[in-house]
C-alpha positions in Angstrom: 0.0 0.0 0.4 1.5 3.4 -0.7 0.1 6.4 1.5 -0.9 8.9 0.5 -0.4 12.5 1.0 -2.0 16.1 0.5 -0.5 19.1 0.9 -1.9 22.6 1.7 0.4 25.0 1.2 -0.2 28.2 -0.3 3.2 29.3 -1.7 4.0 27.7 -4.9 7.6 26.7 -4.3 6.9 25.2 -0.8 4.1 23.1 -2.6 7.0 22.0 -5.9 10.0 21.6 -2.9 7.6 19.0 -1.0 6.1 17.0 -3.9 9.2 16.6 -4.9 10.8 15.6 -1.2 7.9 12.8 -1.4 8.3 12.2 -4.7 10.1 8.2 -4.3 8.4 7.2 -1.6 4.4 8.7 -1.6 1.8 9.1 -3.6 1.1 13.5 -3.0 -1.0 15.9 -4.0 -0.4 19.3 -3.0 -3.6 22.2 -3.1 -3.1 25.8 -2.5 -6.4 26.5 0.3 -8.2 24.8 2.3 -11.1 25.3 0.8 -9.4 23.1 -2.4 -8.3 20.3 0.7 -11.9 19.9 1.0 -12.5 19.0 -2.7 -9.9 16.9 -2.1 -10.6 15.0 0.9 -14.3 14.2 -0.4 -13.1 12.8 -3.6 -9.7 10.6 -3.0 -9.1 9.1 0.3 -5.6 10.4 1.3 -3.9 8.9 4.9 -1.8 11.8 6.1 -2.5 16.1 5.4 0.1 17.8 5.5 -1.0 21.9 6.1 0.4 25.1 6.5 -1.7 27.2 9.1 -1.2 30.1 7.4 -3.6 30.0 4.6 -5.5 32.4 2.7 -9.4 31.9 3.1 -10.4 29.1 5.4 -7.4 28.9 7.8 -4.9 25.9 9.0 -6.6 25.8 12.7 -10.4 25.2 11.0 -9.3 22.7 8.6 -8.3 20.4 11.1 -11.4 20.2 12.9 -12.9 19.3 9.1 -10.5 16.6 8.7 -12.0 13.9 11.2 -15.5 14.7 9.5 -14.0 14.1 5.7 -11.9 11.3 6.5 -12.3 9.3 10.0 -8.4 8.7 11.6 -6.4 10.6 9.2 -3.3 11.9 10.6 -2.6 15.6 10.4 0.6 17.5 10.7 1.0 20.7 10.7 3.3 23.1 9.5 4.0 26.9 10.7 6.5 29.5 9.9 5.3 32.1 12.5 4.8 29.5 15.8 3.7 30.7 19.5 2.9 28.3 22.1 -0.8 29.6 22.0 -1.0 28.2 18.6 0.9 24.8 19.1 -1.6 23.9 21.6 -4.7 24.8 19.6 -3.0 22.8 17.0 -2.6 19.8 18.8 -6.5 20.1 20.2 -7.6 19.9 16.8 -6.0 17.0 16.1 -2.8 17.7 14.9 -0.4 14.9 15.9 3.1 17.1 15.3 3.2 20.4 14.5 6.5 21.2 12.5 8.1 24.8 11.8 9.0 26.6 8.8 11.5 26.5 6.7 11.0 22.8 6.6 13.8 20.7 6.7 13.7 17.3 4.4 15.4 15.2 6.8 13.0 16.4 9.4 9.7 16.1 7.1 10.5 12.4 5.9 11.0 11.3 9.4 7.6 12.8 10.4 5.9 11.3 7.1 7.7 7.9 8.4 6.7 7.7 11.9 2.6 9.2 10.6 2.8 6.0 7.7 3.9 3.6 9.9 0.5 4.6 12.4 -1.1 4.4 9.0 0.1 0.9 8.1 -0.6 -0.4 11.7 -4.5 0.9 11.5 -5.0 -0.6 7.9 -3.2 -4.3 9.4 -5.7 -4.2 12.6 -8.8 -3.5 10.4 -8.6 -6.1 8.1 -7.4 -8.4 10.3 -9.6 -10.6 13.1 -6.6 -10.1 15.3 -5.5 -8.3 18.5 -4.1 -4.3 16.7 -0.4 -5.8 17.1 0.2 -2.9 19.2 -0.9 -5.4 22.3 1.4 -8.1 23.8 -0.1 -10.7 25.7 2.0 -13.3 26.9 0.9 -13.1 30.3 -2.5 -14.8 31.9 -4.3 -11.9 33.0 -4.0 -10.1 29.7 -4.6 -13.3 28.0 -8.2 -13.2 30.1 -8.5 -9.8 29.4 -8.2 -9.6 25.8 -11.1 -12.7 25.8 -13.1 -10.4 27.7 -12.4 -8.1 25.8 -13.5 -9.6 22.6 -16.4 -11.3 24.1 -18.5 -8.5 24.9 -16.9 -6.6 21.3 -20.1 -7.7 19.2 -22.6 -6.3 21.5 -23.3 -2.8 21.9 -22.6 -2.7 25.9 -21.4 0.0 27.0 -17.8 -0.7 28.2 -15.5 1.3 31.2 -11.8 0.3 31.0 -9.9 0.9 34.4 -6.2 0.9 35.5 -3.0 2.7 36.3 -1.7 5.6 33.7 -0.2 4.3 30.3 -1.4 0.8 30.8 -2.8 1.0 27.2 -6.5 1.9 27.9 -6.9 3.2 24.9 -5.2 0.1 22.6 -7.9 -2.3 24.6 -10.7 0.3 23.2 -9.1 -0.1 19.8 -9.5 -3.4 20.0 -13.0 -3.6 21.0 -14.0 -1.7 18.3 -11.8 -3.7 15.8 -13.8 -6.7 16.6 -17.3 -5.2 16.2 -20.0 -4.8 14.0 -18.5 -0.7 13.8 -15.0 -1.3 12.5 -16.1 0.0 9.1 -16.9 3.4 11.2 -15.2 5.5 12.8 -13.2 5.4 16.5 -13.5 8.7 17.8 -11.0 9.5 20.5 -11.4 12.1 23.6 -9.3 12.5 26.0 -11.4 14.6 28.8 -8.0 15.8 31.2 -6.8 17.2 28.0 -9.5 19.5 27.2 -10.4 22.6 29.4 -13.5 22.3 31.2 -15.3 25.7 29.3 -14.4 23.7 25.9 -15.2 20.8 26.4 -19.0 20.4 25.9 -18.0 22.0 22.6 -16.1 19.4 21.7 -17.9 16.5 22.6 -21.5 18.0 21.2 -20.7 20.5 18.5 -22.0 24.4 17.9 -24.3 26.2 15.4 -22.9 29.0 13.9 -23.0 32.4 16.1 -23.7 29.6 18.9 -21.4 32.1 20.5 -18.5 35.3 19.8 -16.1 33.7 17.6 -18.6 31.2 16.2 -18.6 32.1 12.8 -19.1 28.6 11.7 -20.6 25.5 12.9 -18.9 22.8 14.2 -19.4 19.0 14.3 -18.8 18.0 18.1 -17.5 14.3 19.1 -20.5 12.6 19.3 -21.7 13.3 15.6 -18.3 12.5 14.4 -18.9 8.9 15.7 -21.9 8.6 14.7 -22.3 4.6 13.9 -19.3 3.9 15.3 -17.4 4.1 19.0 -16.9 7.0 20.7 -13.8 6.5 23.3 -14.0 9.2 26.4 -10.2 9.0 28.2 -9.9 10.2 31.4 -13.5 10.5 32.2 -13.7 11.1 35.7 -12.1 14.5 35.2 -15.4 15.6 33.7 -17.1 18.0 35.7 -20.6 17.0 37.3 -22.6 19.9 34.7 -21.0 17.8 31.7 -22.1 14.6 33.5 -25.2 15.4 33.4 -25.9 16.2 30.0 -23.4 12.8 28.7 -25.3 10.6 31.0 -28.5 12.1 29.4 -27.2 11.2 25.7 -26.1 7.2 27.1 -30.1 7.1 27.8 -31.8 9.1 25.7 -28.8 8.6 22.0 -29.9 12.4 21.7 -28.1 15.8 22.5 -28.2 19.8 21.4 -25.3 21.5 19.8 -24.3 24.3 21.3 -26.8 27.5 20.4 -29.8 24.9 18.5 -32.7 23.8 20.3 -32.8 21.4 17.6 -32.6 17.7 18.9 -29.7 15.2 16.9 -30.0 11.4 17.5 -27.2 9.3 17.2 -25.5 6.0 17.2 -22.9 5.9 19.3 -21.3 3.3 21.4 -19.3 4.6 24.3 -15.9 2.9 26.0 -14.9 5.1 28.6 -11.9 5.3 30.5 -10.2 6.6 33.5 -7.1 6.5 35.9 -9.0 7.5 38.7 -11.1 5.9 41.3 -14.4 6.1 40.6 -16.2 4.6 43.3 -14.1 6.7 45.6 -15.1 9.8 43.6 -19.0 8.7 43.4 -18.5 8.3 47.5 -16.8 12.1 47.5 -20.1 13.6 45.3 -17.7 14.7 42.6 -19.1 12.2 40.8 -22.1 10.9 39.5 -23.4 7.6 40.5 -26.2 7.4 37.7 -23.4 8.0 35.2 -20.8 5.3 36.7 -23.3 2.6 36.8 -24.5 3.6 33.4 -20.7 2.9 32.3 -19.9 0.4 34.4 -22.0 -2.2 32.3 -18.5 -4.0 31.7 -15.6 -3.3 33.6 -12.6 -4.3 32.3 -9.3 -4.1 34.1 -5.9 -3.3 32.9 -3.0 -4.7 34.8 -0.6 -2.8 35.5 3.4 -4.1 33.8 4.8 -4.5 37.1 1.7 -7.4 37.1 2.4 -8.4 33.9 6.1 -9.6 33.4 5.8 -11.9 30.9 5.4 -8.7 28.6 7.9 -6.7 29.5 10.4 -8.6 27.2 7.9 -8.7 23.8 6.7 -5.5 24.7 10.4 -3.5 24.8 11.4 -5.8 22.2 8.7 -4.7 19.8 9.1 -1.0 20.9 12.9 -0.7 20.2 12.5 -2.5 16.6 9.8 0.5 16.0 11.4 3.2 16.8 14.6 2.1 14.7 12.4 1.0 11.8 10.5 5.0 12.0 14.1 6.9 13.4 15.8 4.8 10.6 18.5 3.1 13.0 19.7 -0.3 12.3 17.8 -3.5 14.9 18.9 -3.5 17.9 20.0 -6.3 20.2 19.5 -5.9 24.3 22.1 -6.8 26.8 21.4 -9.6 29.6 22.2 -7.2 32.2 19.8 -4.9 30.6 17.0 -7.6 31.1 17.5 -7.8 34.4 17.2 -4.2 35.3 13.8 -4.2 33.0 12.1 -7.3 34.7 12.9 -5.8 38.4 11.9 -2.4 37.9 8.6 -1.4 39.2 7.4 0.6 36.3 5.0 3.5 37.8 4.8 4.6 34.0 4.0 1.3 33.0 4.0 1.0 28.9 4.4 4.4 28.3 7.2 4.7 30.5 8.5 1.5 29.1 8.4 2.6 25.5 10.4 6.0 26.7 12.8 4.2 28.1 13.2 2.2 25.0 13.7 5.1 22.4 15.8 6.8 24.5 18.3 3.7 25.0 17.7 3.6 20.9 18.8 6.9 20.7 21.9 7.3 22.9 22.8 3.6 21.5 23.0 5.4 17.8 25.2 3.2 15.4 25.9 0.9 18.1 23.6 -2.6 17.8 23.7 -3.5 21.5 21.3 -2.0 24.2 23.9 -1.5 27.2 22.7 -0.7 30.9 23.9 3.1 30.5 21.7 3.8 27.9 18.5 3.2 30.3 17.0 6.2 32.3 18.9 7.0 35.7 15.9 5.7 37.0 15.5 2.4 35.6 18.8 1.6 36.7 18.0 2.5 40.1 20.4 5.6 40.5 17.1 7.8 41.2 14.9 8.1 44.5 11.7 6.4 42.3 14.1 3.6 40.9 14.0 -0.1 41.8 17.4 -2.1 40.1 17.3 -4.9 42.7 14.0 -7.2 42.6 12.1 -7.8 45.2 13.0 -11.2 46.1 16.3 -9.6 47.1 15.5 -7.2 49.5 14.6 -8.7 53.2 10.4 -7.5 53.7 9.2 -6.5 57.0 7.3 -9.1 59.2 3.3 -8.0 60.2 3.7 -4.8 62.6 6.8 -3.9 61.3 7.0 -0.2 60.1 10.3 -0.7 57.4 12.6 -3.4 55.6 14.8 -4.9 57.9 17.7 -3.9 55.2 17.8 -1.6 52.6 20.1 -1.7 49.3 22.5 0.7 48.9 20.6 1.1 45.2 17.4 1.7 47.1 14.2 0.4 46.5 10.7 1.4 45.5 8.5 2.2 48.4 5.6 1.2 46.3 6.3 -2.2 45.4 7.7 -3.3 49.5 4.0 -1.8 50.0 2.5 -4.1 47.3 4.5 -7.1 48.5 3.7 -6.7 52.0 -0.3 -6.4 51.4 -0.1 -9.4 48.6 1.6 -11.5 51.8 -1.0 -10.2 54.3 -3.8 -11.1 51.8 -2.7 -14.4 51.0 -2.0 -15.2 55.0 -5.4 -14.1 55.9 -7.0 -16.3 53.3 -5.0 -19.7 53.9 -5.9 -19.0 58.2 -9.6 -18.6 57.1 -9.7 -21.5 54.4 -10.5 -19.4 51.6 -13.3 -17.7 53.5 -12.9 -13.9 51.8 -16.0 -12.1 54.5 -13.9 -13.4 58.0 -10.3 -12.9 55.9 -11.7 -9.2 55.9 -12.3 -9.1 59.5 -9.0 -10.4 60.4 -7.9 -7.7 58.8 -10.1 -5.4 60.0 -11.4 -4.1 57.2 -14.3 -3.8 55.0 -15.3 -6.8 52.5 -16.2 -4.7 49.7 -12.6 -3.4 49.8 -10.7 -6.7 50.6 -12.5 -7.6 47.6 -11.8 -4.9 45.5 -7.5 -5.0 46.7 -8.3 -8.6 45.4 -9.4 -7.6 42.0 -6.3 -5.1 41.7 -4.1 -7.9 42.6 -5.4 -9.8 39.2 -5.5 -13.5 40.2 -6.4 -15.4 37.2 -9.7 -17.2 39.8 -10.9 -16.0 43.0 -9.1 -19.0 44.8 -5.6 -18.6 42.9 -4.2 -16.4 45.6 -4.9 -19.2 48.0 -3.7 -22.0 45.9 -0.2 -19.8 45.5 -0.1 -20.1 49.0 -0.8 -23.3 50.0 1.8 -24.1 47.0 4.7 -22.4 48.4 
């Protein structure tokens, strides 16, 4: 498949330079205005749009918000000669995946296009395959179970709530659900509720009519309408304000809404997959999240495990992330030294898969032309030299007994407070289950906690079955 690129640039000489730069690798078309770009997008199927923000007539910023409607999933790259932080932020809010400065350096443009083209190829492969997306690595039993659950509920219109720590890959699970559903040939539209200012989020969701407010010179289609017939992924749903929660609840119940400035009802057929790293039950308790919305979202609940709870996935994930970055950056494929694997497997990974990706990209960049990743190429915190690092496996650390405030020994390179606490908590759960013969109600009483709290802690440890922890203790 040859990637198709649309350049939108007012300057004739720059247009010709852009076309010459990509001629050998991509099929490219160039137009001089946003209006011409809209016409081209309506006639042809482009994969990537590279647009100047400073265009005659309709601006590049305005064109950005039309692109997802004309071609759902299209990748947009913004370029400009007069960048400000405010312009860059606004461009990203409107869907730009990257922001390049003029005068363009051909190598920089080709590098950005290479990354975008790889993303297009992955999307096409996932859409044409009945398998899970290539981004999802599932060697661990807990991930196999979760992916089976996601595939099982995908054919239905059920609302899904995906929870998990930051960086665990909640959007990938949403994409897997969409790709295995009857809606797979319709758009999957994603919105991070925490990334949009509260006063703009309603407009992002529902859109507005022309003249709805000062500066609304043209009508705008919101994410619900963009996703009509498909799936809307609402990330960090826990950060949504209470007034917007009420409006979202109505859409979930009635499948209709009003755009800003309009009294006309718009009906939509959208499946909702929501995600959060927050504790929604706690937010319901403190009144910052509506209980009725929580129960509407929590029809099917998928809990994505932290990377430290799926250690079987660390090696294949690291290899995949390393290979992907080397390919996009034009670097040779690299191997990873044995001592590096030891550190990767023993680190706590508070940032989960996203942190592992950053570590692999940094290591690949620092190693340059060298064909093996070495320990010095890893970030300091992963090597164990920073406050939150841990390079010594927890099996090498003397753990506290019940009632002891701190470990009896602390290695010179330090250890992770969170990892030690998690290990102690697991031991307490194991011992209480053994003492009560697996009776969770009595085990909770032994630890002087509520039954629901005890059950939630068991779920967070991600056992394959309710009795796995007891079986594990008895087998030791």
